[in-house]
All heavy atoms as a GROMACS GRO file, in nm:
protein
  619
    1MET      N    1  -2.641  10.943   0.884
    1MET     CA    2  -2.692  10.833   0.832
    1MET      C    3  -2.748  10.853   0.692
    1MET      O    4  -2.827  10.948   0.672
    1MET     CB    5  -2.807  10.774   0.916
    1MET     CG    6  -2.868  10.633   0.876
    1MET     SD    7  -2.997  10.573   0.973
    1MET     CE    8  -2.974  10.652   1.146
    2LEU      N    9  -2.696  10.770   0.594
    2LEU     CA   10  -2.760  10.797   0.458
    2LEU      C   11  -2.865  10.674   0.430
    2LEU      O   12  -2.825  10.565   0.462
    2LEU     CB   13  -2.644  10.789   0.354
    2LEU     CG   14  -2.556  10.910   0.367
    2LEU    CD1   15  -2.442  10.895   0.267
    2LEU    CD2   16  -2.632  11.039   0.335
    3LEU      N   17  -2.981  10.710   0.393
    3LEU     CA   18  -3.075  10.602   0.356
    3LEU      C   19  -3.128  10.623   0.210
    3LEU      O   20  -3.221  10.694   0.173
    3LEU     CB   21  -3.207  10.628   0.445
    3LEU     CG   22  -3.173  10.642   0.595
    3LEU    CD1   23  -3.288  10.690   0.664
    3LEU    CD2   24  -3.133  10.503   0.649
    4PRO      N   25  -3.047  10.557   0.131
    4PRO     CA   26  -3.080  10.563  -0.021
    4PRO      C   27  -3.218  10.501  -0.046
    4PRO      O   28  -3.275  10.407   0.015
    4PRO     CB   29  -2.986  10.467  -0.089
    4PRO     CG   30  -2.866  10.459   0.008
    4PRO     CD   31  -2.930  10.467   0.155
    5SER      N   32  -3.284  10.580  -0.129
    5SER     CA   33  -3.422  10.536  -0.175
    5SER      C   34  -3.526  10.539  -0.068
    5SER      O   35  -3.626  10.476  -0.055
    5SER     CB   36  -3.424  10.384  -0.243
    5SER     OG   37  -3.330  10.389  -0.347
    6CYS      N   38  -3.497  10.628   0.035
    6CYS     CA   39  -3.597  10.645   0.150
    6CYS      C   40  -3.659  10.772   0.140
    6CYS      O   41  -3.589  10.881   0.154
    6CYS     CB   42  -3.505  10.627   0.277
    6CYS     SG   43  -3.616  10.648   0.426
    7PRO      N   44  -3.785  10.785   0.125
    7PRO     CA   45  -3.857  10.904   0.108
    7PRO      C   46  -3.837  10.983   0.246
    7PRO      O   47  -3.822  10.937   0.349
    7PRO     CB   48  -4.005  10.864   0.099
    7PRO     CG   49  -4.011  10.732   0.050
    7PRO     CD   50  -3.879  10.669   0.097
    8LEU      N   51  -3.852  11.112   0.242
    8LEU     CA   52  -3.831  11.195   0.349
    8LEU      C   53  -3.913  11.170   0.464
    8LEU      O   54  -3.870  11.146   0.589
    8LEU     CB   55  -3.851  11.351   0.318
    8LEU     CG   56  -3.829  11.454   0.430
    8LEU    CD1   57  -3.684  11.451   0.473
    8LEU    CD2   58  -3.859  11.594   0.382
    9GLN      N   59  -4.038  11.150   0.457
    9GLN     CA   60  -4.135  11.110   0.560
    9GLN      C   61  -4.094  10.984   0.636
    9GLN      O   62  -4.106  10.968   0.760
    9GLN     CB   63  -4.286  11.112   0.524
    9GLN     CG   64  -4.335  11.244   0.484
    9GLN     CD   65  -4.331  11.352   0.595
    9GLN    OE1   66  -4.358  11.325   0.718
    9GLN    NE2   67  -4.278  11.466   0.566
   10GLN      N   68  -4.055  10.885   0.550
   10GLN     CA   69  -4.006  10.761   0.610
   10GLN      C   70  -3.885  10.785   0.697
   10GLN      O   71  -3.859  10.711   0.804
   10GLN     CB   72  -3.993  10.663   0.501
   10GLN     CG   73  -3.968  10.512   0.552
   10GLN     CD   74  -3.956  10.429   0.433
   10GLN    OE1   75  -3.976  10.460   0.303
   10GLN    NE2   76  -3.930  10.294   0.460
   11GLY      N   77  -3.787  10.857   0.646
   11GLY     CA   78  -3.669  10.897   0.718
   11GLY      C   79  -3.689  10.969   0.845
   11GLY      O   80  -3.631  10.938   0.956
   12ILE      N   81  -3.796  11.055   0.844
   12ILE     CA   82  -3.835  11.136   0.974
   12ILE      C   83  -3.887  11.027   1.074
   12ILE      O   84  -3.861  11.028   1.193
   12ILE     CB   85  -3.944  11.229   0.948
   12ILE    CG1   86  -3.868  11.343   0.865
   12ILE    CG2   87  -3.992  11.292   1.070
   12ILE    CD1   88  -3.982  11.444   0.799
   13LYS      N   89  -3.977  10.934   1.032
   13LYS     CA   90  -4.027  10.831   1.123
   13LYS      C   91  -3.917  10.745   1.181
   13LYS      O   92  -3.924  10.721   1.314
   13LYS     CB   93  -4.124  10.739   1.048
   13LYS     CG   94  -4.258  10.816   1.018
   13LYS     CD   95  -4.356  10.723   0.946
   13LYS     CE   96  -4.487  10.794   0.902
   13LYS     NZ   97  -4.581  10.698   0.830
   14LEU      N   98  -3.821  10.706   1.108
   14LEU     CA   99  -3.711  10.627   1.152
   14LEU      C  100  -3.628  10.706   1.258
   14LEU      O  101  -3.594  10.648   1.358
   14LEU     CB  102  -3.627  10.578   1.044
   14LEU     CG  103  -3.492  10.503   1.076
   14LEU    CD1  104  -3.526  10.382   1.151
   14LEU    CD2  105  -3.406  10.478   0.957
   15ALA      N  106  -3.597  10.831   1.223
   15ALA     CA  107  -3.520  10.918   1.311
   15ALA      C  108  -3.590  10.932   1.445
   15ALA      O  109  -3.524  10.931   1.544
   15ALA     CB  110  -3.498  11.056   1.242
   16GLU      N  111  -3.722  10.950   1.441
   16GLU     CA  112  -3.805  10.954   1.568
   16GLU      C  113  -3.798  10.829   1.644
   16GLU      O  114  -3.793  10.850   1.779
   16GLU     CB  115  -3.955  11.006   1.537
   16GLU     CG  116  -3.967  11.146   1.515
   16GLU     CD  117  -3.944  11.231   1.638
   16GLU    OE1  118  -3.954  11.178   1.754
   16GLU    OE2  119  -3.919  11.349   1.626
   17ARG      N  120  -3.801  10.722   1.583
   17ARG     CA  121  -3.810  10.589   1.655
   17ARG      C  122  -3.660  10.582   1.720
   17ARG      O  123  -3.659  10.547   1.843
   17ARG     CB  124  -3.828  10.473   1.564
   17ARG     CG  125  -3.964  10.452   1.528
   17ARG     CD  126  -3.994  10.310   1.474
   17ARG     NE  127  -3.898  10.264   1.384
   17ARG     CZ  128  -3.912  10.277   1.256
   17ARG    NH1  129  -4.042  10.325   1.195
   17ARG    NH2  130  -3.838  10.228   1.165
   18ILE      N  131  -3.552  10.624   1.659
   18ILE     CA  132  -3.426  10.606   1.719
   18ILE      C  133  -3.415  10.722   1.825
   18ILE      O  134  -3.358  10.674   1.925
   18ILE     CB  135  -3.321  10.647   1.606
   18ILE    CG1  136  -3.308  10.531   1.503
   18ILE    CG2  137  -3.170  10.668   1.661
   18ILE    CD1  138  -3.230  10.553   1.371
   19ARG      N  139  -3.460  10.841   1.799
   19ARG     CA  140  -3.454  10.945   1.906
   19ARG      C  141  -3.526  10.887   2.035
   19ARG      O  142  -3.472  10.904   2.145
   19ARG     CB  143  -3.513  11.072   1.865
   19ARG     CG  144  -3.501  11.181   1.953
   19ARG     CD  145  -3.592  11.296   1.938
   19ARG     NE  146  -3.737  11.264   1.931
   19ARG     CZ  147  -3.799  11.252   2.050
   19ARG    NH1  148  -3.733  11.269   2.166
   19ARG    NH2  149  -3.931  11.217   2.053
   20LYS      N  150  -3.634  10.836   2.019
   20LYS     CA  151  -3.718  10.788   2.146
   20LYS      C  152  -3.643  10.672   2.202
   20LYS      O  153  -3.647  10.663   2.340
   20LYS     CB  154  -3.859  10.747   2.095
   20LYS     CG  155  -3.951  10.855   2.065
   20LYS     CD  156  -4.080  10.828   2.022
   20LYS     CE  157  -4.158  10.936   1.964
   20LYS     NZ  158  -4.288  10.908   1.900
   21GLU      N  159  -3.598  10.582   2.130
   21GLU     CA  160  -3.523  10.462   2.196
   21GLU      C  161  -3.391  10.515   2.277
   21GLU      O  162  -3.361  10.470   2.392
   21GLU     CB  163  -3.466  10.369   2.080
   21GLU     CG  164  -3.407  10.248   2.139
   21GLU     CD  165  -3.505  10.160   2.216
   21GLU    OE1  166  -3.630  10.150   2.182
   21GLU    OE2  167  -3.462  10.085   2.312
   22ILE      N  168  -3.321  10.610   2.218
   22ILE     CA  169  -3.214  10.673   2.296
   22ILE      C  170  -3.256  10.739   2.420
   22ILE      O  171  -3.189  10.732   2.523
   22ILE     CB  172  -3.131  10.765   2.203
   22ILE    CG1  173  -3.059  10.686   2.087
   22ILE    CG2  174  -3.019  10.848   2.275
   22ILE    CD1  175  -2.995  10.757   1.983
   23GLU      N  176  -3.358  10.819   2.406
   23GLU     CA  177  -3.420  10.882   2.522
   23GLU      C  178  -3.458  10.801   2.631
   23GLU      O  179  -3.448  10.841   2.745
   23GLU     CB  180  -3.534  10.973   2.471
   23GLU     CG  181  -3.606  11.063   2.576
   23GLU     CD  182  -3.725  11.125   2.524
   23GLU    OE1  183  -3.815  11.066   2.456
   23GLU    OE2  184  -3.743  11.249   2.557
   24SER      N  185  -3.505  10.682   2.604
   24SER     CA  186  -3.555  10.599   2.711
   24SER      C  187  -3.457  10.497   2.762
   24SER      O  188  -3.487  10.412   2.843
   24SER     CB  189  -3.682  10.517   2.641
   24SER     OG  190  -3.632  10.416   2.547
   25THR      N  191  -3.335  10.519   2.715
   25THR     CA  192  -3.230  10.427   2.762
   25THR      C  193  -3.118  10.505   2.846
   25THR      O  194  -3.088  10.610   2.818
   25THR     CB  195  -3.157  10.367   2.632
   25THR    OG1  196  -3.245  10.306   2.561
   25THR    CG2  197  -3.033  10.275   2.674
   26SER      N  198  -3.081  10.441   2.958
   26SER     CA  199  -2.971  10.500   3.039
   26SER      C  200  -2.859  10.400   3.062
   26SER      O  201  -2.874  10.284   3.030
   26SER     CB  202  -3.034  10.538   3.168
   26SER     OG  203  -3.082  10.420   3.248
   27PHE      N  204  -2.750  10.451   3.106
   27PHE     CA  205  -2.653  10.372   3.145
   27PHE      C  206  -2.590  10.420   3.284
   27PHE      O  207  -2.609  10.532   3.319
   27PHE     CB  208  -2.546  10.350   3.028
   27PHE     CG  209  -2.476  10.489   2.997
   27PHE    CD1  210  -2.347  10.508   3.052
   27PHE    CD2  211  -2.529  10.570   2.904
   27PHE    CE1  212  -2.287  10.630   3.014
   27PHE    CE2  213  -2.466  10.685   2.867
   27PHE     CZ  214  -2.347  10.716   2.933
   28THR      N  215  -2.510  10.333   3.326
   28THR     CA  216  -2.451  10.382   3.457
   28THR      C  217  -2.302  10.388   3.461
   28THR      O  218  -2.226  10.307   3.395
   28THR     CB  219  -2.481  10.280   3.576
   28THR    OG1  220  -2.620  10.256   3.588
   28THR    CG2  221  -2.421  10.315   3.708
   29TYR      N  222  -2.249  10.500   3.511
   29TYR     CA  223  -2.110  10.530   3.506
   29TYR      C  224  -2.063  10.572   3.647
   29TYR      O  225  -2.126  10.673   3.696
   29TYR     CB  226  -2.074  10.631   3.394
   29TYR     CG  227  -1.933  10.681   3.396
   29TYR    CD1  228  -1.829  10.590   3.336
   29TYR    CD2  229  -1.888  10.795   3.448
   29TYR    CE1  230  -1.694  10.614   3.344
   29TYR    CE2  231  -1.752  10.832   3.444
   29TYR     CZ  232  -1.663  10.744   3.395
   29TYR     OH  233  -1.526  10.777   3.387
   30LYS      N  234  -1.975  10.492   3.715
   30LYS     CA  235  -1.925  10.528   3.841
   30LYS      C  236  -2.047  10.555   3.936
   30LYS      O  237  -2.057  10.651   4.007
   30LYS     CB  238  -1.821  10.641   3.847
   30LYS     CG  239  -1.709  10.610   3.772
   30LYS     CD  240  -1.616  10.732   3.788
   30LYS     CE  241  -1.483  10.695   3.720
   30LYS     NZ  242  -1.376  10.806   3.734
   31GLU      N  243  -2.144  10.451   3.922
   31GLU     CA  244  -2.252  10.464   4.022
   31GLU      C  245  -2.365  10.575   3.996
   31GLU      O  246  -2.445  10.612   4.077
   31GLU     CB  247  -2.230  10.454   4.171
   31GLU     CG  248  -2.141  10.331   4.200
   31GLU     CD  249  -2.100  10.320   4.340
   31GLU    OE1  250  -2.160  10.387   4.432
   31GLU    OE2  251  -2.002  10.252   4.372
   32THR      N  252  -2.340  10.631   3.874
   32THR     CA  253  -2.439  10.754   3.845
   32THR      C  254  -2.512  10.711   3.718
   32THR      O  255  -2.450  10.674   3.627
   32THR     CB  256  -2.345  10.880   3.827
   32THR    OG1  257  -2.286  10.908   3.936
   32THR    CG2  258  -2.453  10.992   3.772
   33ARG      N  259  -2.640  10.724   3.738
   33ARG     CA  260  -2.725  10.694   3.606
   33ARG      C  261  -2.726  10.808   3.513
   33ARG      O  262  -2.742  10.926   3.560
   33ARG     CB  263  -2.867  10.663   3.667
   33ARG     CG  264  -2.951  10.598   3.557
   33ARG     CD  265  -3.075  10.559   3.616
   33ARG     NE  266  -3.156  10.482   3.511
   33ARG     CZ  267  -3.266  10.421   3.543
   33ARG    NH1  268  -3.334  10.436   3.650
   33ARG    NH2  269  -3.324  10.355   3.444
   34ILE      N  270  -2.706  10.784   3.394
   34ILE     CA  271  -2.689  10.890   3.290
   34ILE      C  272  -2.789  10.868   3.185
   34ILE      O  273  -2.803  10.749   3.136
   34ILE     CB  274  -2.539  10.887   3.237
   34ILE    CG1  275  -2.448  10.918   3.351
   34ILE    CG2  276  -2.537  10.996   3.131
   34ILE    CD1  277  -2.303  10.902   3.305
   35TRP      N  278  -2.860  10.968   3.145
   35TRP     CA  279  -2.960  10.963   3.038
   35TRP      C  280  -2.901  11.041   2.925
   35TRP      O  281  -2.844  11.149   2.940
   35TRP     CB  282  -3.083  11.030   3.079
   35TRP     CG  283  -3.153  10.952   3.192
   35TRP    CD1  284  -3.138  10.970   3.330
   35TRP    CD2  285  -3.245  10.840   3.180
   35TRP    NE1  286  -3.210  10.877   3.399
   35TRP    CE2  287  -3.274  10.796   3.300
   35TRP    CE3  288  -3.294  10.776   3.069
   35TRP    CZ2  289  -3.366  10.695   3.317
   35TRP    CZ3  290  -3.379  10.676   3.084
   35TRP    CH2  291  -3.417  10.627   3.211
   36VAL      N  292  -2.925  11.005   2.809
   36VAL     CA  293  -2.869  11.070   2.682
   36VAL      C  294  -2.984  11.107   2.600
   36VAL      O  295  -3.083  11.027   2.590
   36VAL     CB  296  -2.766  10.983   2.603
   36VAL    CG1  297  -2.717  11.036   2.479
   36VAL    CG2  298  -2.656  10.943   2.709
   37THR      N  299  -2.977  11.210   2.533
   37THR     CA  300  -3.070  11.244   2.425
   37THR      C  301  -2.993  11.282   2.286
   37THR      O  302  -2.874  11.291   2.292
   37THR     CB  303  -3.154  11.365   2.462
   37THR    OG1  304  -3.068  11.494   2.472
   37THR    CG2  305  -3.233  11.344   2.587
   38VAL      N  306  -3.073  11.280   2.194
   38VAL     CA  307  -3.012  11.309   2.050
   38VAL      C  308  -3.094  11.405   1.986
   38VAL      O  309  -3.219  11.404   1.977
   38VAL     CB  310  -2.981  11.180   1.974
   38VAL    CG1  311  -3.122  11.118   1.943
   38VAL    CG2  312  -2.900  11.206   1.861
   39SER      N  313  -3.032  11.490   1.899
   39SER     CA  314  -3.097  11.573   1.808
   39SER      C  315  -3.052  11.537   1.663
   39SER      O  316  -2.934  11.512   1.643
   39SER     CB  317  -3.053  11.733   1.821
   39SER     OG  318  -3.110  11.771   1.956
   40MET      N  319  -3.148  11.549   1.574
   40MET     CA  320  -3.110  11.500   1.436
   40MET      C  321  -3.172  11.594   1.334
   40MET      O  322  -3.290  11.653   1.351
   40MET     CB  323  -3.175  11.361   1.411
   40MET     CG  324  -3.112  11.256   1.486
   40MET     SD  325  -3.169  11.090   1.438
   40MET     CE  326  -3.222  11.033   1.592
   41GLY      N  327  -3.096  11.620   1.230
   41GLY     CA  328  -3.136  11.696   1.117
   41GLY      C  329  -3.148  11.608   1.004
   41GLY      O  330  -3.069  11.531   0.964
   42ILE      N  331  -3.265  11.619   0.938
   42ILE     CA  332  -3.301  11.529   0.827
   42ILE      C  333  -3.329  11.620   0.705
   42ILE      O  334  -3.399  11.719   0.698
   42ILE     CB  335  -3.436  11.446   0.862
   42ILE    CG1  336  -3.434  11.387   0.985
   42ILE    CG2  337  -3.476  11.358   0.743
   42ILE    CD1  338  -3.342  11.277   0.996
   43THR      N  339  -3.278  11.563   0.589
   43THR     CA  340  -3.306  11.632   0.462
   43THR      C  341  -3.314  11.526   0.345
   43THR      O  342  -3.277  11.408   0.375
   43THR     CB  343  -3.216  11.742   0.420
   43THR    OG1  344  -3.259  11.821   0.323
   43THR    CG2  345  -3.068  11.680   0.388
   44GLU      N  346  -3.365  11.561   0.247
   44GLU     CA  347  -3.376  11.476   0.128
   44GLU      C  348  -3.300  11.518   0.015
   44GLU      O  349  -3.297  11.638  -0.018
   44GLU     CB  350  -3.534  11.470   0.096
   44GLU     CG  351  -3.558  11.360  -0.018
   44GLU     CD  352  -3.708  11.335  -0.035
   44GLU    OE1  353  -3.782  11.435  -0.026
   44GLU    OE2  354  -3.743  11.223  -0.055
   45TYR      N  355  -3.229  11.433  -0.054
   45TYR     CA  356  -3.155  11.481  -0.175
   45TYR      C  357  -3.230  11.522  -0.281
   45TYR      O  358  -3.337  11.449  -0.310
   45TYR     CB  359  -3.064  11.353  -0.208
   45TYR     CG  360  -2.970  11.386  -0.341
   45TYR    CD1  361  -2.864  11.473  -0.326
   45TYR    CD2  362  -3.024  11.340  -0.455
   45TYR    CE1  363  -2.787  11.512  -0.444
   45TYR    CE2  364  -2.948  11.369  -0.578
   45TYR     CZ  365  -2.827  11.459  -0.564
   45TYR     OH  366  -2.765  11.483  -0.669
   46ILE      N  367  -3.210  11.633  -0.336
   46ILE     CA  368  -3.269  11.693  -0.455
   46ILE      C  369  -3.196  11.650  -0.572
   46ILE      O  370  -3.057  11.708  -0.574
   46ILE     CB  371  -3.289  11.852  -0.431
   46ILE    CG1  372  -3.374  11.868  -0.311
   46ILE    CG2  373  -3.356  11.900  -0.556
   46ILE    CD1  374  -3.382  12.008  -0.271
   47ARG      N  375  -3.246  11.595  -0.670
   47ARG     CA  376  -3.167  11.557  -0.791
   47ARG      C  377  -3.102  11.681  -0.849
   47ARG      O  378  -3.156  11.795  -0.872
   47ARG     CB  379  -3.264  11.512  -0.896
   47ARG     CG  380  -3.190  11.446  -1.020
   47ARG     CD  381  -3.302  11.391  -1.103
   47ARG     NE  382  -3.334  11.271  -1.039
   47ARG     CZ  383  -3.318  11.140  -1.086
   47ARG    NH1  384  -3.287  11.121  -1.220
   47ARG    NH2  385  -3.367  11.036  -1.019
   48GLY      N  386  -2.986  11.675  -0.880
   48GLY     CA  387  -2.890  11.778  -0.937
   48GLY      C  388  -2.824  11.861  -0.836
   48GLY      O  389  -2.737  11.947  -0.872
   49GLN      N  390  -2.854  11.840  -0.709
   49GLN     CA  391  -2.796  11.921  -0.605
   49GLN      C  392  -2.649  11.872  -0.580
   49GLN      O  393  -2.628  11.747  -0.578
   49GLN     CB  394  -2.876  11.906  -0.480
   49GLN     CG  395  -2.827  11.981  -0.366
   49GLN     CD  396  -2.922  11.967  -0.239
   49GLN    OE1  397  -2.952  11.853  -0.206
   49GLN    NE2  398  -2.982  12.077  -0.195
   50ASP      N  399  -2.554  11.957  -0.552
   50ASP     CA  400  -2.419  11.905  -0.532
   50ASP      C  401  -2.403  11.861  -0.387
   50ASP      O  402  -2.487  11.896  -0.298
   50ASP     CB  403  -2.316  12.003  -0.573
   50ASP     CG  404  -2.303  12.114  -0.490
   50ASP    OD1  405  -2.327  12.108  -0.352
   50ASP    OD2  406  -2.258  12.229  -0.529
   51LEU      N  407  -2.299  11.790  -0.351
   51LEU     CA  408  -2.291  11.724  -0.232
   51LEU      C  409  -2.281  11.833  -0.113
   51LEU      O  410  -2.334  11.817  -0.010
   51LEU     CB  411  -2.157  11.634  -0.220
   51LEU     CG  412  -2.135  11.551  -0.102
   51LEU    CD1  413  -2.251  11.474  -0.052
   51LEU    CD2  414  -2.003  11.470  -0.112
   52HIS      N  415  -2.206  11.933  -0.142
   52HIS     CA  416  -2.187  12.044  -0.053
   52HIS      C  417  -2.326  12.097  -0.002
   52HIS      O  418  -2.350  12.114   0.123
   52HIS     CB  419  -2.104  12.151  -0.097
   52HIS     CG  420  -2.094  12.266  -0.009
   52HIS    ND1  421  -2.009  12.271   0.112
   52HIS    CD2  422  -2.144  12.401  -0.010
   52HIS    CE1  423  -2.015  12.378   0.166
   52HIS    NE2  424  -2.103  12.459   0.102
   53GLN      N  425  -2.414  12.129  -0.108
   53GLN     CA  426  -2.548  12.194  -0.072
   53GLN      C  427  -2.621  12.077   0.014
   53GLN      O  428  -2.691  12.122   0.106
   53GLN     CB  429  -2.627  12.205  -0.195
   53GLN     CG  430  -2.567  12.330  -0.275
   53GLN     CD  431  -2.632  12.352  -0.411
   53GLN    OE1  432  -2.656  12.241  -0.482
   53GLN    NE2  433  -2.649  12.468  -0.457
   54PHE      N  434  -2.624  11.962  -0.025
   54PHE     CA  435  -2.702  11.847   0.046
   54PHE      C  436  -2.639  11.828   0.191
   54PHE      O  437  -2.728  11.848   0.286
   54PHE     CB  438  -2.664  11.719  -0.031
   54PHE     CG  439  -2.727  11.601   0.041
   54PHE    CD1  440  -2.867  11.588   0.063
   54PHE    CD2  441  -2.647  11.490   0.078
   54PHE    CE1  442  -2.930  11.480   0.113
   54PHE    CE2  443  -2.700  11.386   0.130
   54PHE     CZ  444  -2.838  11.374   0.156
   55ILE      N  445  -2.522  11.840   0.219
   55ILE     CA  446  -2.470  11.840   0.349
   55ILE      C  447  -2.506  11.965   0.432
   55ILE      O  448  -2.545  11.964   0.553
   55ILE     CB  449  -2.319  11.798   0.349
   55ILE    CG1  450  -2.300  11.655   0.305
   55ILE    CG2  451  -2.251  11.823   0.497
   55ILE    CD1  452  -2.152  11.612   0.275
   56GLU      N  453  -2.494  12.070   0.361
   56GLU     CA  454  -2.534  12.197   0.425
   56GLU      C  455  -2.668  12.204   0.481
   56GLU      O  456  -2.697  12.255   0.589
   56GLU     CB  457  -2.499  12.317   0.329
   56GLU     CG  458  -2.528  12.459   0.387
   56GLU     CD  459  -2.436  12.492   0.502
   56GLU    OE1  460  -2.319  12.445   0.509
   56GLU    OE2  461  -2.478  12.578   0.598
   57ARG      N  462  -2.761  12.148   0.395
   57ARG     CA  463  -2.907  12.158   0.437
   57ARG      C  464  -2.922  12.061   0.556
   57ARG      O  465  -2.997  12.093   0.647
   57ARG     CB  466  -2.997  12.112   0.324
   57ARG     CG  467  -3.014  12.224   0.216
   57ARG     CD  468  -3.117  12.193   0.110
   57ARG     NE  469  -3.221  12.113   0.138
   57ARG     CZ  470  -3.244  11.995   0.067
   57ARG    NH1  471  -3.157  11.955  -0.015
   57ARG    NH2  472  -3.328  11.911   0.090
   58ALA      N  473  -2.862  11.946   0.550
   58ALA     CA  474  -2.866  11.851   0.668
   58ALA      C  475  -2.812  11.918   0.792
   58ALA      O  476  -2.871  11.913   0.904
   58ALA     CB  477  -2.806  11.728   0.642
   59ASP      N  478  -2.712  11.989   0.785
   59ASP     CA  479  -2.638  12.066   0.888
   59ASP      C  480  -2.730  12.167   0.946
   59ASP      O  481  -2.752  12.187   1.066
   59ASP     CB  482  -2.506  12.114   0.844
   59ASP     CG  483  -2.420  12.159   0.966
   59ASP    OD1  484  -2.403  12.076   1.066
   59ASP    OD2  485  -2.366  12.271   0.966
   60GLN      N  486  -2.801  12.246   0.871
   60GLN     CA  487  -2.892  12.350   0.910
   60GLN      C  488  -3.003  12.288   0.988
   60GLN      O  489  -3.048  12.344   1.078
   60GLN     CB  490  -2.945  12.428   0.786
   60GLN     CG  491  -2.850  12.513   0.715
   60GLN     CD  492  -2.898  12.580   0.586
   60GLN    OE1  493  -3.008  12.546   0.545
   60GLN    NE2  494  -2.826  12.650   0.519
   61ALA      N  495  -3.061  12.180   0.932
   61ALA     CA  496  -3.164  12.105   1.013
   61ALA      C  497  -3.113  12.072   1.148
   61ALA      O  498  -3.188  12.076   1.251
   61ALA     CB  499  -3.219  11.987   0.937
   62LEU      N  500  -2.992  12.008   1.157
   62LEU     CA  501  -2.950  11.964   1.280
   62LEU      C  502  -2.925  12.080   1.379
   62LEU      O  503  -2.975  12.073   1.502
   62LEU     CB  504  -2.804  11.900   1.272
   62LEU     CG  505  -2.724  11.878   1.402
   62LEU    CD1  506  -2.799  11.772   1.492
   62LEU    CD2  507  -2.584  11.828   1.366
   63TYR      N  508  -2.884  12.196   1.339
   63TYR     CA  509  -2.871  12.317   1.419
   63TYR      C  510  -3.010  12.364   1.457
   63TYR      O  511  -3.012  12.421   1.571
   63TYR     CB  512  -2.774  12.421   1.366
   63TYR     CG  513  -2.635  12.373   1.391
   63TYR    CD1  514  -2.555  12.302   1.305
   63TYR    CD2  515  -2.578  12.403   1.526
   63TYR    CE1  516  -2.430  12.268   1.335
   63TYR    CE2  517  -2.452  12.355   1.551
   63TYR     CZ  518  -2.372  12.292   1.461
   63TYR     OH  519  -2.256  12.250   1.484
   64ARG      N  520  -3.103  12.367   1.373
   64ARG     CA  521  -3.237  12.411   1.408
   64ARG      C  522  -3.287  12.327   1.528
   64ARG      O  523  -3.359  12.364   1.621
   64ARG     CB  524  -3.328  12.400   1.290
   64ARG     CG  525  -3.323  12.508   1.199
   64ARG     CD  526  -3.429  12.502   1.086
   64ARG     NE  527  -3.390  12.599   0.976
   64ARG     CZ  528  -3.454  12.609   0.868
   64ARG    NH1  529  -3.570  12.526   0.850
   64ARG    NH2  530  -3.421  12.699   0.766
   65ALA      N  531  -3.266  12.186   1.518
   65ALA     CA  532  -3.314  12.079   1.627
   65ALA      C  533  -3.238  12.136   1.755
   65ALA      O  534  -3.303  12.145   1.860
   65ALA     CB  535  -3.272  11.942   1.584
   66LYS      N  536  -3.109  12.160   1.751
   66LYS     CA  537  -3.031  12.183   1.868
   66LYS      C  538  -3.089  12.328   1.927
   66LYS      O  539  -3.102  12.329   2.055
   66LYS     CB  540  -2.898  12.206   1.842
   66LYS     CG  541  -2.832  12.058   1.830
   66LYS     CD  542  -2.675  12.078   1.803
   66LYS     CE  543  -2.612  11.947   1.790
   66LYS     NZ  544  -2.465  11.964   1.768
   67ASN      N  545  -3.108  12.418   1.852
   67ASN     CA  546  -3.149  12.560   1.887
   67ASN      C  547  -3.291  12.563   1.936
   67ASN      O  548  -3.321  12.662   2.002
   67ASN     CB  549  -3.112  12.660   1.788
   67ASN     CG  550  -2.952  12.679   1.772
   67ASN    OD1  551  -2.886  12.653   1.853
   67ASN    ND2  552  -2.920  12.700   1.644
   68SER      N  553  -3.366  12.468   1.906
   68SER     CA  554  -3.512  12.479   1.933
   68SER      C  555  -3.545  12.386   2.056
   68SER      O  556  -3.656  12.352   2.066
   68SER     CB  557  -3.609  12.450   1.817
   68SER     OG  558  -3.576  12.314   1.765
   69GLY      N  559  -3.457  12.350   2.134
   69GLY     CA  560  -3.478  12.280   2.244
   69GLY      C  561  -3.389  12.142   2.270
   69GLY      O  562  -3.413  12.088   2.374
   70ARG      N  563  -3.340  12.094   2.164
   70ARG     CA  564  -3.263  11.972   2.163
   70ARG      C  565  -3.367  11.853   2.179
   70ARG      O  566  -3.485  11.868   2.192
   70ARG     CB  567  -3.147  11.960   2.265
   70ARG     CG  568  -3.051  12.073   2.238
   70ARG     CD  569  -2.936  12.065   2.351
   70ARG     NE  570  -2.844  12.181   2.327
   70ARG     CZ  571  -2.715  12.156   2.303
   70ARG    NH1  572  -2.664  12.044   2.292
   70ARG    NH2  573  -2.633  12.259   2.280
   71ASN      N  574  -3.299  11.734   2.163
   71ASN     CA  575  -3.383  11.610   2.173
   71ASN      C  576  -3.495  11.605   2.088
   71ASN      O  577  -3.612  11.583   2.121
   71ASN     CB  578  -3.423  11.576   2.316
   71ASN     CG  579  -3.482  11.439   2.337
   71ASN    OD1  580  -3.438  11.343   2.251
   71ASN    ND2  581  -3.580  11.424   2.420
   72ARG      N  582  -3.474  11.634   1.957
   72ARG     CA  583  -3.577  11.640   1.860
   72ARG      C  584  -3.526  11.614   1.719
   72ARG      O  585  -3.410  11.618   1.695
   72ARG     CB  586  -3.650  11.770   1.862
   72ARG     CG  587  -3.575  11.901   1.832
   72ARG     CD  588  -3.631  12.028   1.855
   72ARG     NE  589  -3.650  12.033   1.996
   72ARG     CZ  590  -3.778  12.076   2.051
   72ARG    NH1  591  -3.880  12.112   1.986
   72ARG    NH2  592  -3.792  12.084   2.187
   73VAL      N  593  -3.618  11.597   1.624
   73VAL     CA  594  -3.579  11.574   1.489
   73VAL      C  595  -3.646  11.692   1.409
   73VAL      O  596  -3.753  11.725   1.426
   73VAL     CB  597  -3.643  11.438   1.425
   73VAL    CG1  598  -3.633  11.429   1.287
   73VAL    CG2  599  -3.592  11.322   1.520
   74VAL      N  600  -3.557  11.753   1.328
   74VAL     CA  601  -3.608  11.861   1.238
   74VAL      C  602  -3.569  11.825   1.098
   74VAL      O  603  -3.456  11.784   1.070
   74VAL     CB  604  -3.538  11.996   1.277
   74VAL    CG1  605  -3.574  12.103   1.176
   74VAL    CG2  606  -3.587  12.042   1.418
   75ALA      N  607  -3.666  11.844   1.006
   75ALA     CA  608  -3.650  11.811   0.863
   75ALA      C  609  -3.667  11.946   0.787
   75ALA      O  610  -3.752  12.023   0.817
   75ALA     CB  611  -3.754  11.716   0.822
   76ILE      N  612  -3.574  11.968   0.686
   76ILE     CA  613  -3.595  12.058   0.593
   76ILE      C  614  -3.568  12.024   0.458
   76ILE      O  615  -3.509  11.910   0.433
   76ILE     CB  616  -3.493  12.182   0.616
   76ILE    CG1  617  -3.347  12.146   0.626
   76ILE    CG2  618  -3.548  12.256   0.748
   76ILE    CD1  619  -3.255  12.266   0.630
   0.00000   0.00000   0.00000
């Protein structure tokens, strides 16, 4: 998700609200209740940074979230 003109802290708050909403929602498939969680990596664009570096930082944050227990938001 790209959030133009959104400061990092505001993006983290939004990601946490989304994460909590997903965590608290379930659905039923073939009579089985299923819960889903989400991990997110958050980063802020640094002026002058190329697109590859920007995406790489977001990807690193995502993998930190997954490797530190999942169902969390990690910002770098």
